[in-house]
C-alpha positions as CSV (number, residue, x, y, z in Angstrom):
1,M,78.0,114.4,122.7
2,T,75.7,113.2,120.0
3,D,75.2,109.4,119.7
4,V,76.2,107.9,116.4
5,L,73.3,105.6,115.2
6,T,73.8,102.6,113.0
7,P,72.0,103.2,109.7
8,L,68.6,101.4,109.7
9,A,68.0,98.6,107.3
10,P,65.4,99.3,104.7
11,P,61.9,98.3,105.6
12,A,61.1,94.6,104.8
13,L,58.2,92.3,104.7
14,A,57.9,89.5,107.2
15,A,59.7,86.3,106.3
16,R,56.3,84.5,106.0
17,V,55.5,86.5,102.9
18,A,58.8,87.8,101.6
19,G,59.6,84.4,100.1
20,L,56.3,83.7,98.6
21,A,56.3,83.2,94.8
22,S,53.3,82.5,92.6
23,P,53.1,78.9,91.6
24,S,52.2,79.8,88.1
25,A,51.4,82.8,85.8
26,F,47.7,82.0,86.4
27,G,45.4,84.7,84.9
28,A,48.2,86.5,83.0
29,V,47.2,87.4,79.5
30,L,50.1,86.4,77.2
31,G,50.5,89.6,75.2
32,A,48.6,92.8,74.8
33,S,44.9,92.6,74.1
34,P,42.5,95.4,72.9
35,I,39.9,96.8,75.2
36,T,37.2,95.1,73.0
37,A,38.7,91.7,73.5
38,I,36.3,88.8,74.1
39,S,37.4,86.9,77.3
40,F,37.2,83.2,77.7
41,A,39.6,83.5,80.7
42,G,37.5,84.1,83.8
43,G,35.4,81.9,86.0
44,S,32.7,84.4,86.9
45,P,29.0,83.6,86.4
46,A,26.9,85.2,83.7
47,A,25.3,88.4,84.8
48,E,22.0,87.4,83.4
49,A,22.0,84.2,85.6
50,L,22.2,86.2,88.8
51,P,19.1,87.2,90.9
52,W,19.4,90.9,90.7
53,A,15.8,91.9,91.4
54,E,15.4,89.3,94.2
55,L,18.6,90.5,95.9
56,I,17.3,94.1,95.8
57,A,14.0,93.0,97.3
58,A,15.4,90.7,99.9
59,T,17.9,93.5,101.1
60,A,14.9,95.8,101.6
61,V,13.1,93.1,103.5
62,V,15.9,92.5,106.0
63,L,16.6,96.2,106.5
64,E,13.0,97.0,107.1
65,S,12.3,94.1,109.5
66,P,11.8,94.7,113.2
67,A,15.1,92.9,113.8
68,R,17.0,95.1,111.4
69,S,19.6,96.3,114.0
70,A,21.0,92.8,114.1
71,V,21.9,92.7,110.5
72,L,24.3,95.6,110.8
73,D,25.9,94.3,114.0
74,Y,28.6,91.8,114.8
75,S,27.6,88.1,114.7
76,G,29.1,84.8,115.7
77,H,32.2,83.2,114.2
78,Q,30.4,80.3,112.8
79,G,27.8,82.2,111.0
80,S,24.0,82.8,110.7
81,P,22.0,80.0,112.4
82,A,19.3,80.3,109.7
83,L,21.7,80.1,106.8
84,R,23.7,77.2,108.4
85,A,20.4,75.3,109.0
86,W,19.5,75.6,105.3
87,I,23.0,74.6,104.2
88,A,23.0,71.7,106.6
89,E,19.8,70.3,105.2
90,R,21.1,70.4,101.7
91,E,24.4,68.9,102.8
92,G,22.8,66.2,105.0
93,V,24.7,67.1,108.1
94,D,24.1,68.7,111.5
95,A,24.2,72.5,111.4
96,D,27.0,72.5,114.0
97,R,29.3,71.2,111.3
98,V,28.7,74.2,109.0
99,V,30.9,77.3,109.1
100,I,30.0,80.3,107.0
101,T,33.0,81.7,105.1
102,N,33.9,84.7,102.9
103,G,33.8,82.6,99.8
104,A,35.3,79.2,98.9
105,L,38.9,80.3,98.9
106,H,38.5,81.5,102.5
107,G,37.0,78.1,103.3
108,L,40.0,76.4,101.8
109,S,42.4,78.6,103.7
110,L,40.8,77.9,107.0
111,S,40.6,74.1,106.3
112,F,44.3,73.9,105.2
113,L,45.6,76.1,108.1
114,A,43.6,74.0,110.6
115,T,44.9,70.6,109.4
116,V,48.3,71.0,107.6
117,D,51.7,71.7,109.2
118,P,54.9,73.0,107.5
119,A,56.7,70.3,105.5
120,D,53.5,68.1,105.4
121,V,52.7,66.6,102.0
122,V,49.5,67.7,100.3
123,V,48.2,65.8,97.2
124,V,46.7,68.0,94.5
125,E,45.2,67.2,91.1
126,N,47.3,67.9,88.1
127,P,46.3,70.2,86.4
128,V,45.2,72.1,89.5
129,Y,43.4,75.3,90.4
130,P,46.4,77.6,91.0
131,L,44.8,79.7,93.7
132,A,44.4,76.6,95.8
133,V,48.1,76.1,95.6
134,K,48.7,79.7,96.6
135,T,46.6,79.1,99.7
136,L,48.5,75.9,100.5
137,Q,51.8,77.9,100.3
138,L,50.8,79.6,103.5
139,T,51.0,76.3,105.3
140,G,54.5,75.5,104.2
141,A,53.4,72.2,102.8
142,E,55.0,70.2,100.0
143,I,52.8,69.8,96.9
144,H,52.5,66.3,95.4
145,P,50.6,66.2,92.1
146,V,48.5,63.2,90.9
147,P,47.2,63.1,87.3
148,L,43.6,63.3,86.1
149,D,41.8,61.5,83.3
150,A,38.3,61.6,81.9
151,D,36.9,60.3,85.2
152,G,38.8,62.8,87.4
153,L,41.6,62.1,89.9
154,R,43.5,58.9,89.2
155,T,42.8,57.3,92.6
156,D,44.6,54.1,91.3
157,V,47.8,56.1,90.9
158,L,47.3,57.7,94.3
159,E,46.8,54.2,95.8
160,E,50.0,53.0,94.2
161,R,52.0,55.9,95.7
162,L,50.4,55.4,99.1
163,R,51.4,51.7,99.0
164,A,54.9,52.8,98.1
165,G,55.2,55.0,101.1
166,L,53.6,58.4,100.3
167,R,52.0,59.8,103.4
168,P,50.1,63.0,102.7
169,R,48.4,65.0,105.4
170,A,45.7,66.2,103.1
171,L,44.4,66.0,99.5
172,Y,42.7,68.8,97.5
173,T,40.1,68.0,94.8
174,V,37.4,69.8,92.7
175,P,35.1,66.8,92.1
176,D,32.4,68.3,89.9
177,F,33.3,70.2,86.7
178,H,36.9,70.5,87.7
179,N,38.8,73.8,87.3
180,P,40.4,73.9,84.7
181,T,39.3,70.7,82.9
182,G,35.6,70.6,83.4
183,R,35.8,66.9,84.3
184,T,33.8,65.1,87.0
185,L,35.2,62.6,89.5
186,S,33.3,59.3,89.0
187,P,31.2,57.8,91.8
188,E,33.5,54.8,92.1
189,R,36.5,57.0,92.5
190,R,34.8,59.2,95.1
191,A,34.2,56.1,97.2
192,H,37.7,54.9,96.6
193,L,39.2,58.3,97.6
194,V,37.3,58.3,100.9
195,E,38.4,54.7,101.5
196,L,42.0,55.7,101.0
197,A,41.7,58.7,103.3
198,D,40.2,56.5,106.0
199,T,42.9,53.8,105.5
200,Y,46.0,56.1,105.3
201,G,44.8,58.9,107.5
202,F,44.8,62.0,105.4
203,V,42.1,64.7,105.1
204,V,40.2,65.2,101.8
205,V,39.2,68.8,101.1
206,S,36.5,68.8,98.4
207,D,36.1,72.2,96.7
208,N,32.8,72.0,94.9
209,P,31.4,75.4,93.8
210,Y,30.2,74.1,90.3
211,A,28.3,71.1,91.5
212,E,24.9,72.9,91.3
213,L,25.5,73.9,87.7
214,R,24.9,70.5,86.1
215,G,23.2,70.9,82.7
216,H,23.3,67.3,81.6
217,G,23.2,63.9,83.3
218,A,22.7,62.8,86.9
219,R,24.5,64.4,89.7
220,P,26.8,62.1,91.7
221,A,26.8,62.3,95.5
222,D,29.5,64.5,96.9
223,L,32.3,62.9,99.0
224,D,30.8,61.2,102.0
225,V,31.0,63.4,105.1
226,A,30.1,60.4,107.3
227,S,33.9,60.0,107.2
228,D,35.7,62.3,109.7
229,R,38.4,62.7,107.0
230,V,36.3,64.7,104.6
231,I,35.8,68.5,104.5
232,R,33.4,70.0,101.9
233,V,33.9,73.6,100.8
234,N,31.4,75.4,98.7
235,S,30.3,78.9,97.7
236,F,27.4,81.1,96.6
237,S,29.9,82.9,94.2
238,K,28.7,80.9,91.1
239,T,25.0,81.2,91.9
240,F,24.5,84.6,93.7
241,G,27.7,86.3,92.5
242,P,31.3,86.4,93.7
243,G,30.9,90.0,94.9
244,L,28.9,88.8,97.9
245,R,31.9,86.9,99.2
246,L,29.9,84.2,100.9
247,G,30.5,80.5,101.1
248,W,30.7,77.7,103.6
249,A,32.6,74.7,104.8
250,V,31.3,71.4,106.2
251,V,33.9,70.2,108.7
252,P,34.3,67.2,110.9
253,E,33.8,67.9,114.6
254,W,37.5,67.6,115.4
255,V,38.3,70.3,112.8
256,R,35.7,72.8,113.8
257,P,37.5,74.2,117.0
258,G,40.6,74.9,115.0
259,V,38.7,76.6,112.1
260,L,36.8,78.8,114.5
261,D,39.9,79.7,116.5
262,L,41.5,80.8,113.2
263,R,38.4,82.7,112.3
264,A,38.4,84.5,115.6
265,R,42.0,85.7,114.9
266,G,41.2,86.8,111.4
267,D,38.0,88.3,110.0
268,Q,35.7,87.3,112.9
269,H,32.7,86.5,110.7
270,A,31.1,86.9,107.2
271,S,29.0,90.0,106.6
272,T,25.9,89.8,108.8
273,L,23.9,91.7,106.2
274,T,24.9,89.5,103.3
275,Q,24.1,86.3,105.3
276,A,20.7,87.7,106.2
277,V,19.8,88.6,102.6
278,V,20.9,85.2,101.2
279,A,19.1,83.4,104.1
280,E,15.9,85.3,103.2
281,L,16.1,84.2,99.6
282,V,17.0,80.5,100.1
283,S,14.3,80.1,102.6
284,R,11.7,80.7,99.9
285,P,10.4,77.3,98.6
286,S,12.1,76.2,95.4
287,F,13.9,79.5,94.9
288,F,17.4,78.2,94.9
289,D,16.6,75.1,92.8
290,G,15.0,77.3,90.3
291,L,17.9,79.7,90.2
292,V,20.6,77.1,89.7
293,G,18.4,75.1,87.3
294,A,18.1,78.1,85.0
295,A,21.8,78.9,85.3
296,A,22.8,75.3,84.5
297,S,20.6,75.3,81.4
298,L,22.2,78.6,80.2
299,Y,25.7,77.3,80.7
300,R,24.9,74.0,79.0
301,E,23.7,75.9,75.9
302,R,26.9,77.9,75.9
303,A,29.1,74.8,76.4
304,V,27.5,73.1,73.4
305,V,27.9,76.3,71.3
306,L,31.6,76.5,72.2
307,E,32.2,72.9,71.3
308,G,30.5,73.2,68.0
309,A,32.3,76.5,67.1
310,L,35.7,75.1,68.0
311,R,35.1,72.0,65.9
312,A,33.9,74.0,63.0
313,E,36.7,76.5,63.1
314,L,39.7,74.3,64.0
315,G,38.6,70.8,62.8
316,D,41.2,68.1,63.4
317,A,43.6,70.7,65.0
318,I,41.7,70.5,68.2
319,E,40.1,67.9,70.5
320,V,37.2,69.2,72.6
321,S,34.0,68.1,74.3
322,A,31.3,70.0,76.1
323,P,31.3,69.4,79.8
324,D,28.1,68.3,81.5
325,G,28.1,71.4,83.7
326,G,30.2,74.2,85.2
327,V,31.7,77.0,83.1
328,F,35.0,75.5,81.8
329,A,36.1,73.5,78.7
330,W,39.6,72.1,78.2
331,P,40.3,71.9,74.5
332,R,43.6,70.2,73.4
333,F,45.6,71.5,70.5
334,V,46.9,68.4,68.7
335,D,50.0,69.6,66.8
336,E,52.9,69.4,69.3
337,S,55.0,71.6,67.2
338,V,52.7,74.6,68.0
339,S,53.0,76.2,71.4
340,V,49.7,76.9,73.1
341,D,51.4,79.7,74.9
342,D,52.1,81.2,71.5
343,I,48.5,80.6,70.4
344,A,47.3,82.4,73.5
345,A,49.5,85.4,72.9
346,A,48.4,85.6,69.2
347,A,44.8,85.3,70.3
348,A,45.2,88.1,72.8
349,R,46.5,90.4,69.9
350,A,43.5,89.2,67.8
351,G,41.1,90.2,70.5
352,V,40.2,87.0,72.4
353,V,41.7,85.8,75.7
354,I,42.3,82.2,76.7
355,L,44.4,80.8,79.5
356,P,47.1,78.3,78.3
357,G,47.2,75.0,80.1
358,S,50.7,75.6,81.3
359,Q,49.3,78.0,83.9
360,F,47.6,75.1,85.6
361,A,50.4,72.6,85.8
362,A,51.2,71.6,89.4
363,R,55.0,71.5,88.9
364,A,56.6,74.3,90.9
365,G,58.7,72.7,93.6
366,S,56.5,69.5,93.5
367,A,57.4,65.9,92.9
368,G,55.7,64.0,90.1
369,G,54.5,67.0,88.1
370,D,56.9,67.1,85.2
371,A,55.7,63.9,83.6
372,D,52.3,65.5,83.0
373,A,53.3,69.0,82.3
374,A,53.9,68.5,78.6
375,D,50.3,67.2,78.0
376,I,48.8,69.9,80.2
377,A,50.6,72.5,78.1
378,R,48.8,71.2,75.0
379,H,45.4,72.4,76.5
380,A,43.8,75.7,77.2
381,R,41.1,76.7,79.7
382,T,38.2,78.3,77.9
383,S,35.5,79.7,80.0
384,F,32.0,80.2,78.5
385,G,30.3,81.5,81.6
386,Q,30.1,85.1,80.6
387,A,30.2,84.9,76.8
388,S,27.0,85.0,74.8
389,P,26.6,82.6,71.9
390,E,27.4,85.5,69.5
391,Q,30.5,86.3,71.5
392,I,31.5,82.7,71.5
393,H,31.3,82.4,67.7
394,E,33.2,85.6,67.2
395,G,35.8,84.7,69.8
396,V,36.4,81.3,68.3
397,R,36.7,82.9,64.8
398,R,39.5,85.1,66.2
399,L,41.1,82.1,68.0
400,G,41.1,80.2,64.7
401,A,42.9,83.1,63.0
402,A,45.5,83.2,65.8
403,Y,46.1,79.5,65.6
404,R,46.7,79.7,61.8
405,E,49.1,82.6,62.3
406,V,51.2,80.6,64.8
407,A,51.0,77.3,62.9
408,R,52.0,78.5,59.4
C-alpha cells in the first residue's frame, strides 16, 4: 500500500526576512537614463583620490615579508593588533575598545544588534541615511525621527521629547557632513547629545566616515567616548576605497563582548590581507594625513563648483550652499508646485542622475516623521565626489533643462 503524502508547501523564506520591506526607494533612479548619464547619485570617493600605487606596493611588501603566511590565514575576531593600535591612537582610546569591521555598515549592524532589542525605540535623524534604517530593521526596533537644521540634529527637540516620556534604547547620527544633507553637528549639540544619553540612558551610535574629508574650517571633536553610552563607527571606504570593505567601531567595554560574540557567529573577522596592507600604509609617517588632506581639497573644489553651477543655472529656483567637507550637497527647490521626484525623473531622461529628498525621509512606520517629510521632499541629494568640474557643469546644465521642462 502506497502512503498518500500531503502536498508540500512551496519553499519560503524565514519569517525574520520574509516581512522585511525597504524603508524607502533609496538609490532608485526615477525613470530611464542613458548609459552616458552623469551621476550625482552615489557616495563613492573619486578614483583619483585613492592611493592606487601605494596599495599595489604595500600589498607586495606584506606578501613578500617573512611573516607572509599569516596574512593569508585566519585572524582574531577583534582584528589586527597593529591596525587597532593605529586607530586607537587617532581615536584617543585604548586599543581593546577597537573592533575592525567589514566597513561602516557592518559596524552599525554589530552595534545595533548588540544593544537594541525588538520593540525598542531608536531615534534617527530626519532626513536619514536609509541603509542605516535597513540595518535597524533587523533588530525589530521602532524608528523615531528627530529633525535637523543647519547645525545638525535638533537636540533641543530631542530633549523636549525625552522630558515628555520618550525612552529610546539608542540614537543614530552622522555628525560630520551628514548623509544626505552635508551638515555638521555643532560642538554644543555634540556635548548636549552625550549629556542626554548619560541622563536618559540610551546609546549614541556615531557614524562618521566623512569626518576626515574636511576642506574648510576647523574640525570639531567627535562625540566623547569617555561616556560609556557612545559608540563611534568609521570606515576606510571614503579614503582607501569601499572595495576594501574595511572599517572599525570604538565600543564601550560593556558592549565589546556582545559585538565579538556576534562577530564569532557571523563573518569571524575582516580580511587578514586587507588589514595588513592598510596597516602597512598608515604606519608610514604622515601618509594618512597627506592622503585625506589631498582628498578633502579635491572635494572642496568640487563642492564650490557645484554650488556655483547650480546658482548660475537655476538662480532663485534653488537654495544651495557648499558643505565644508564630505561629498554631498542638499539643494532645495523653492517652487512647491514642482515635484522634485518629477524633476529627478526628467533629469534621468536628460542624462543626469540625482536622488530626490523623498528617498531620505524617515517616515515608514515611524512616529513624528510626517511633519518633516514635505520639506525633505523639496530637496535632492547631489553627490560631487566622483564628478569632475567639467562633468558638474554639464550635469547641472542638463538638470536645469529638466527643471524647466517640469516647471513650465
